[in-house]
C-alpha positions as CSV (number, residue, x, y, z in Angstrom):
1,M,-4.0,-20.4,21.2
2,E,-6.4,-18.0,22.9
3,P,-7.6,-14.9,21.1
4,E,-6.2,-11.6,22.2
5,P,-8.4,-9.5,24.4
6,L,-10.3,-6.9,22.5
7,G,-8.7,-4.1,24.6
8,H,-5.2,-5.1,23.6
9,Y,-6.2,-5.2,19.9
10,R,-7.6,-1.7,20.0
11,E,-4.3,-0.4,21.5
12,Q,-2.2,-1.7,18.7
13,R,-0.4,1.1,16.9
14,V,-0.8,0.7,13.1
15,G,1.2,2.1,10.2
16,V,-0.3,1.8,6.7
17,F,1.9,2.0,3.6
18,V,0.1,1.9,0.2
19,D,1.9,1.7,-3.1
20,T,-0.9,3.3,-5.2
21,Q,0.6,2.4,-8.5
22,N,0.8,-1.3,-7.7
23,L,-2.8,-1.4,-6.6
24,Y,-4.1,0.8,-9.4
25,H,-2.7,-1.3,-12.2
26,S,-3.9,-4.6,-10.7
27,A,-7.4,-3.2,-10.2
28,R,-7.5,-1.8,-13.7
29,D,-6.0,-4.8,-15.4
30,Y,-8.0,-7.5,-13.6
31,Y,-11.2,-5.9,-12.5
32,E,-11.5,-2.8,-14.7
33,R,-12.2,-0.8,-11.5
34,N,-10.6,1.7,-9.3
35,V,-9.5,1.0,-5.7
36,N,-11.5,2.7,-2.9
37,F,-8.5,3.9,-0.9
38,E,-10.8,5.1,1.9
39,S,-12.3,1.6,2.4
40,L,-8.8,0.1,2.2
41,L,-7.6,2.5,5.0
42,R,-10.7,1.8,7.2
43,F,-10.1,-2.0,6.8
44,A,-6.4,-1.8,7.4
45,V,-6.8,0.1,10.7
46,G,-9.7,-2.0,11.8
47,G,-10.5,-0.1,15.0
48,R,-6.8,0.0,16.1
49,R,-4.8,3.2,16.7
50,L,-3.5,4.7,13.4
51,V,-0.1,6.2,13.7
52,R,0.4,7.1,10.1
53,A,-1.1,6.1,6.7
54,T,1.2,7.0,3.8
55,A,0.2,6.7,0.1
56,Y,3.0,6.7,-2.4
57,V,2.2,8.2,-5.8
58,V,4.2,8.4,-9.0
59,E,3.3,11.1,-11.5
60,K,4.6,12.5,-14.8
61,E,6.2,15.9,-14.6
62,G,3.9,18.6,-16.0
63,D,0.9,16.3,-15.9
64,T,-1.7,17.6,-13.5
65,S,-4.2,14.7,-14.0
66,A,-3.2,13.0,-10.8
67,W,-3.8,16.1,-8.6
68,P,-7.5,15.4,-7.8
69,F,-6.5,11.8,-6.8
70,I,-3.6,13.2,-4.6
71,Y,-5.9,15.7,-3.0
72,K,-8.5,13.0,-2.3
73,L,-5.9,10.8,-0.6
74,S,-4.9,13.6,1.6
75,T,-8.5,14.4,2.7
76,I,-9.2,10.8,3.7
77,G,-6.2,10.5,6.0
78,Y,-3.2,9.6,4.0
79,K,0.1,11.5,4.0
80,V,0.9,11.6,0.3
81,R,4.5,11.1,-0.9
82,R,5.0,12.0,-4.5
83,M,7.7,11.1,-7.1
84,Y,8.1,12.1,-10.7
85,L,8.8,9.5,-13.3
86,T,12.3,9.6,-14.7
87,L,13.5,8.7,-18.1
88,K,15.3,5.4,-17.7
89,E,16.1,4.6,-21.3
90,T,14.8,4.8,-24.8
91,G,13.3,1.6,-26.2
92,E,12.7,0.4,-29.7
93,G,11.6,3.0,-32.2
94,G,12.8,5.8,-29.8
95,R,9.9,5.1,-27.4
96,P,10.8,6.5,-23.9
97,I,10.8,4.1,-21.0
98,Y,10.1,5.7,-17.7
99,E,10.8,4.6,-14.2
100,G,9.2,5.5,-10.9
101,N,9.5,3.1,-8.0
102,W,8.8,3.8,-4.3
103,D,10.1,0.5,-3.0
104,M,13.1,1.9,-1.2
105,G,11.1,4.9,0.1
106,I,8.4,2.6,1.5
107,A,11.0,0.4,3.2
108,A,12.8,3.4,4.6
109,D,9.5,4.8,6.0
110,M,8.7,1.5,7.6
111,V,12.1,1.5,9.3
112,R,11.7,5.1,10.5
113,L,8.4,4.3,12.1
114,M,9.3,0.9,13.5
115,P,9.8,2.0,17.1
116,Y,6.2,3.5,17.1
117,L,4.3,0.6,15.5
118,D,2.9,-2.7,16.6
119,V,1.4,-3.5,13.2
120,V,2.5,-2.7,9.6
121,V,0.0,-2.9,6.8
122,L,1.4,-2.9,3.3
123,G,-0.8,-2.2,0.3
124,S,1.2,-3.9,-2.4
125,G,1.7,-7.3,-3.8
126,D,5.4,-6.7,-4.7
127,G,7.6,-9.6,-3.5
128,D,10.5,-7.2,-3.2
129,F,9.2,-6.3,0.2
130,V,9.7,-9.7,1.8
131,E,13.1,-9.0,3.2
132,I,12.1,-5.7,5.0
133,L,8.9,-7.3,6.3
134,E,10.8,-10.2,7.7
135,V,13.0,-7.7,9.5
136,L,10.0,-6.0,11.0
137,M,8.5,-9.4,12.1
138,E,11.8,-10.3,13.7
139,R,11.5,-7.2,15.8
140,G,8.0,-8.3,17.0
141,I,5.9,-6.2,14.6
142,R,2.8,-7.9,13.1
143,V,2.8,-7.6,9.3
144,E,-0.4,-7.6,7.2
145,V,-0.7,-7.2,3.4
146,I,-3.7,-6.0,1.4
147,A,-3.3,-6.6,-2.3
148,F,-4.7,-8.5,-5.3
149,R,-4.2,-12.3,-5.1
150,E,-3.7,-12.3,-8.9
151,T,-0.6,-10.0,-8.8
152,T,0.8,-10.8,-5.3
153,A,4.0,-12.7,-5.1
154,Q,3.5,-16.1,-3.3
155,K,6.6,-15.5,-1.2
156,L,5.0,-12.3,0.1
157,I,1.8,-14.1,1.0
158,D,3.8,-16.9,2.7
159,A,5.9,-14.5,4.7
160,V,3.3,-12.3,6.4
161,D,1.0,-12.7,9.4
162,R,-2.1,-11.9,7.4
163,F,-2.9,-11.5,3.7
164,T,-6.2,-10.0,2.5
165,H,-7.3,-10.2,-1.1
166,L,-8.4,-6.6,-1.7
167,P,-11.7,-7.4,-3.4
168,D,-12.8,-9.2,-0.2
169,I,-12.8,-5.8,1.6
170,P,-16.2,-4.2,1.9
171,E,-16.6,-1.4,-0.7
172,A,-13.1,-2.3,-2.1
173,F,-13.8,-0.5,-5.4
174,M,-15.1,2.9,-6.3
175,V,-18.6,3.1,-7.6
176,P,-18.4,3.7,-11.4
177,K,-19.5,7.2,-12.4
178,G,-22.4,7.1,-14.8
């Protein structure tokens, strides 16, 4: 198979969809680091035409600690979609169990933008996305995933056109303050 001419590659219209919670927890749990979402975006677009980059954030109502992060995401080129955690149930000992999941919102945004995209880049290792990504690929859209190998569902890796282990991206992590 011959490589695509560079000109065609540069004309590809790209949509980037980043589940910040998914990547944050994987980075913290496996690397004790924070993801550099600016480097992720630069790598995801890769010289192609960015149509939209959306970062999905879950926050606790009344907790302002995520605001600097949200502001930073918006200044580096992401449209930020926010959701508050909701009380799902009370666990043992009366401990509250919260829920905040953007999966359906991310899938809906992918469908909304489908007519305007040649490439979808998902920043998440969640296997729940396989079905919607297969629909996109059936419609001729290239699908790429950027996530952590340690926490990415194998069925997701197997389904997509390209998987990138996030730590392999140049400057994948924020430089620790100190």
